C-alpha beads as a LAMMPS data file, in Angstrom:
LAMMPS data file: protein, C-alpha beads

161 atoms
160 bonds

1 atom types
1 bond types

-500.0 500.0 xlo xhi
-500.0 500.0 ylo yhi
-500.0 500.0 zlo zhi

Masses

1 110.0

Atoms # bond

1 1 1 -133.232 -330.461 361.643
2 1 1 -130.509 -328.124 363.374
3 1 1 -132.372 -325.275 363.654
4 1 1 -134.231 -327.004 366.469
5 1 1 -131.375 -327.001 368.692
6 1 1 -130.993 -324.264 371.271
7 1 1 -128.464 -321.704 370.397
8 1 1 -128.515 -322.570 366.784
9 1 1 -129.557 -320.138 363.805
10 1 1 -130.445 -320.814 360.325
11 1 1 -129.544 -318.572 357.825
12 1 1 -129.770 -318.259 353.779
13 1 1 -127.234 -317.187 350.972
14 1 1 -128.065 -316.823 347.307
15 1 1 -125.296 -317.991 345.210
16 1 1 -124.756 -318.160 341.531
17 1 1 -125.905 -321.882 341.538
18 1 1 -128.768 -321.227 343.608
19 1 1 -129.605 -321.042 347.343
20 1 1 -128.066 -322.499 350.416
21 1 1 -128.758 -322.445 354.313
22 1 1 -126.082 -322.107 356.642
23 1 1 -126.385 -323.073 360.239
24 1 1 -123.822 -321.438 362.889
25 1 1 -123.914 -321.006 366.716
26 1 1 -121.924 -318.505 368.965
27 1 1 -118.878 -320.684 368.286
28 1 1 -118.862 -320.532 364.640
29 1 1 -120.320 -322.086 361.234
30 1 1 -121.578 -325.627 361.733
31 1 1 -122.866 -326.723 358.662
32 1 1 -123.391 -325.484 354.383
33 1 1 -125.817 -327.085 352.317
34 1 1 -125.585 -328.115 348.711
35 1 1 -127.083 -325.354 346.458
36 1 1 -130.328 -325.703 344.910
37 1 1 -132.864 -323.637 342.479
38 1 1 -135.916 -323.118 344.760
39 1 1 -135.605 -320.056 346.549
40 1 1 -134.982 -320.642 350.453
41 1 1 -136.580 -317.987 352.844
42 1 1 -134.779 -316.978 355.984
43 1 1 -132.375 -314.610 357.482
44 1 1 -129.494 -313.711 355.134
45 1 1 -126.099 -314.145 356.013
46 1 1 -124.494 -311.073 354.123
47 1 1 -120.724 -311.378 354.460
48 1 1 -120.446 -315.288 353.472
49 1 1 -123.389 -314.849 351.011
50 1 1 -120.692 -312.441 349.027
51 1 1 -117.618 -314.380 349.800
52 1 1 -119.432 -317.510 348.332
53 1 1 -120.788 -315.515 345.376
54 1 1 -117.066 -314.235 344.652
55 1 1 -115.564 -317.691 344.878
56 1 1 -118.186 -319.140 342.928
57 1 1 -117.784 -316.574 340.200
58 1 1 -114.052 -317.889 339.702
59 1 1 -112.495 -315.170 342.572
60 1 1 -109.703 -316.053 344.760
61 1 1 -111.628 -315.968 348.321
62 1 1 -109.659 -317.218 351.616
63 1 1 -112.636 -318.713 354.246
64 1 1 -109.961 -319.009 357.061
65 1 1 -111.160 -316.176 359.062
66 1 1 -114.791 -317.601 359.671
67 1 1 -114.910 -319.542 363.243
68 1 1 -116.166 -323.063 362.787
69 1 1 -117.976 -325.075 365.448
70 1 1 -116.745 -328.763 364.548
71 1 1 -117.801 -330.068 367.946
72 1 1 -120.048 -332.602 366.774
73 1 1 -117.036 -334.634 364.962
74 1 1 -114.581 -336.786 366.183
75 1 1 -111.018 -335.722 367.020
76 1 1 -109.618 -337.480 364.039
77 1 1 -112.422 -335.959 361.875
78 1 1 -111.156 -332.629 363.062
79 1 1 -107.725 -333.271 362.807
80 1 1 -108.438 -333.962 358.886
81 1 1 -110.514 -331.092 358.198
82 1 1 -107.814 -329.001 359.928
83 1 1 -105.172 -330.085 357.678
84 1 1 -107.468 -329.809 354.911
85 1 1 -108.323 -325.982 355.681
86 1 1 -104.749 -325.282 355.049
87 1 1 -104.611 -326.149 351.337
88 1 1 -104.738 -322.881 349.110
89 1 1 -106.424 -322.032 346.445
90 1 1 -105.625 -323.904 343.238
91 1 1 -103.834 -326.638 344.904
92 1 1 -104.503 -329.939 345.514
93 1 1 -103.198 -332.698 347.955
94 1 1 -103.862 -336.344 347.982
95 1 1 -105.924 -338.176 350.584
96 1 1 -102.460 -340.230 351.240
97 1 1 -100.449 -337.029 351.957
98 1 1 -103.074 -336.327 354.621
99 1 1 -102.917 -339.114 355.861
100 1 1 -99.431 -339.475 356.288
101 1 1 -99.560 -335.642 357.712
102 1 1 -101.390 -337.265 360.733
103 1 1 -99.380 -340.367 361.521
104 1 1 -99.160 -342.835 358.367
105 1 1 -100.203 -343.264 354.691
106 1 1 -102.251 -346.029 355.661
107 1 1 -104.933 -343.695 357.073
108 1 1 -105.765 -342.566 353.326
109 1 1 -109.190 -344.378 353.649
110 1 1 -109.835 -342.979 357.158
111 1 1 -109.342 -339.566 355.655
112 1 1 -111.468 -339.985 352.852
113 1 1 -113.884 -341.367 355.439
114 1 1 -113.786 -338.057 357.371
115 1 1 -114.042 -335.997 354.397
116 1 1 -117.320 -337.749 353.520
117 1 1 -118.724 -336.270 357.236
118 1 1 -117.482 -332.391 356.174
119 1 1 -120.281 -330.349 357.125
120 1 1 -118.999 -327.016 355.365
121 1 1 -117.597 -327.965 351.955
122 1 1 -115.976 -325.022 350.128
123 1 1 -115.139 -323.400 353.320
124 1 1 -113.463 -326.466 354.431
125 1 1 -111.782 -327.158 350.860
126 1 1 -112.318 -330.853 350.889
127 1 1 -112.894 -330.688 346.993
128 1 1 -109.222 -329.787 346.736
129 1 1 -108.248 -333.815 348.099
130 1 1 -107.621 -336.071 345.112
131 1 1 -106.739 -339.626 344.607
132 1 1 -102.724 -340.320 344.496
133 1 1 -103.358 -341.307 340.879
134 1 1 -104.908 -337.810 340.227
135 1 1 -108.596 -339.128 340.046
136 1 1 -110.748 -337.371 341.809
137 1 1 -112.094 -339.543 344.575
138 1 1 -115.720 -338.281 346.228
139 1 1 -117.161 -335.462 347.060
140 1 1 -120.342 -335.270 349.341
141 1 1 -121.866 -332.847 346.882
142 1 1 -121.261 -335.340 344.045
143 1 1 -118.278 -335.637 341.657
144 1 1 -119.938 -333.077 339.464
145 1 1 -119.719 -330.260 342.102
146 1 1 -116.255 -331.370 342.523
147 1 1 -115.325 -330.960 339.198
148 1 1 -116.790 -327.657 338.562
149 1 1 -115.269 -326.499 342.184
150 1 1 -111.640 -327.200 341.116
151 1 1 -112.477 -325.846 337.545
152 1 1 -113.052 -322.469 339.261
153 1 1 -109.944 -322.682 340.719
154 1 1 -108.037 -323.335 337.779
155 1 1 -106.823 -326.991 338.155
156 1 1 -106.441 -328.250 334.656
157 1 1 -104.311 -331.071 335.605
158 1 1 -106.506 -333.516 336.474
159 1 1 -106.406 -335.443 333.193
160 1 1 -107.926 -338.356 334.514
161 1 1 -111.099 -337.169 335.718

Bonds

1 1 1 2
2 1 2 3
3 1 3 4
4 1 4 5
5 1 5 6
6 1 6 7
7 1 7 8
8 1 8 9
9 1 9 10
10 1 10 11
11 1 11 12
12 1 12 13
13 1 13 14
14 1 14 15
15 1 15 16
16 1 16 17
17 1 17 18
18 1 18 19
19 1 19 20
20 1 20 21
21 1 21 22
22 1 22 23
23 1 23 24
24 1 24 25
25 1 25 26
26 1 26 27
27 1 27 28
28 1 28 29
29 1 29 30
30 1 30 31
31 1 31 32
32 1 32 33
33 1 33 34
34 1 34 35
35 1 35 36
36 1 36 37
37 1 37 38
38 1 38 39
39 1 39 40
40 1 40 41
41 1 41 42
42 1 42 43
43 1 43 44
44 1 44 45
45 1 45 46
46 1 46 47
47 1 47 48
48 1 48 49
49 1 49 50
50 1 50 51
51 1 51 52
52 1 52 53
53 1 53 54
54 1 54 55
55 1 55 56
56 1 56 57
57 1 57 58
58 1 58 59
59 1 59 60
60 1 60 61
61 1 61 62
62 1 62 63
63 1 63 64
64 1 64 65
65 1 65 66
66 1 66 67
67 1 67 68
68 1 68 69
69 1 69 70
70 1 70 71
71 1 71 72
72 1 72 73
73 1 73 74
74 1 74 75
75 1 75 76
76 1 76 77
77 1 77 78
78 1 78 79
79 1 79 80
80 1 80 81
81 1 81 82
82 1 82 83
83 1 83 84
84 1 84 85
85 1 85 86
86 1 86 87
87 1 87 88
88 1 88 89
89 1 89 90
90 1 90 91
91 1 91 92
92 1 92 93
93 1 93 94
94 1 94 95
95 1 95 96
96 1 96 97
97 1 97 98
98 1 98 99
99 1 99 100
100 1 100 101
101 1 101 102
102 1 102 103
103 1 103 104
104 1 104 105
105 1 105 106
106 1 106 107
107 1 107 108
108 1 108 109
109 1 109 110
110 1 110 111
111 1 111 112
112 1 112 113
113 1 113 114
114 1 114 115
115 1 115 116
116 1 116 117
117 1 117 118
118 1 118 119
119 1 119 120
120 1 120 121
121 1 121 122
122 1 122 123
123 1 123 124
124 1 124 125
125 1 125 126
126 1 126 127
127 1 127 128
128 1 128 129
129 1 129 130
130 1 130 131
131 1 131 132
132 1 132 133
133 1 133 134
134 1 134 135
135 1 135 136
136 1 136 137
137 1 137 138
138 1 138 139
139 1 139 140
140 1 140 141
141 1 141 142
142 1 142 143
143 1 143 144
144 1 144 145
145 1 145 146
146 1 146 147
147 1 147 148
148 1 148 149
149 1 149 150
150 1 150 151
151 1 151 152
152 1 152 153
153 1 153 154
154 1 154 155
155 1 155 156
156 1 156 157
157 1 157 158
158 1 158 159
159 1 159 160
160 1 160 161
């Protein structure tokens, strides 16, 4: 597990949906786990916990000030996540649109594969990326979570979900 690596700290966060683990080092956030019901013991990450609680309660929150450490990812994965991090609350983009920003619409599948490796869902809002036909596509925490997150942001035009 990540906590075995030198310099990586493990934190816990309580959210309205349960408990999550956050891993970080001196460069920034590394990963965020899907919330689960059972309580997790450990040091709390108060600022991130407060912001996630607000976000998961339906409040507009900007996570862009948190530094990230994406050094374990490929340069293409980092480029995808950088573009996705620019999407604003209540906005969606398609996998194809992101591919086009990175050199060609034909990269849509590769964009989806890169998003599947997103270690920081919500903080890097990959739930805001959908298929060009309006369907959800995938999400590492599962489609039910993607629906919940998009509903929290008031994205109601997804009639094909």
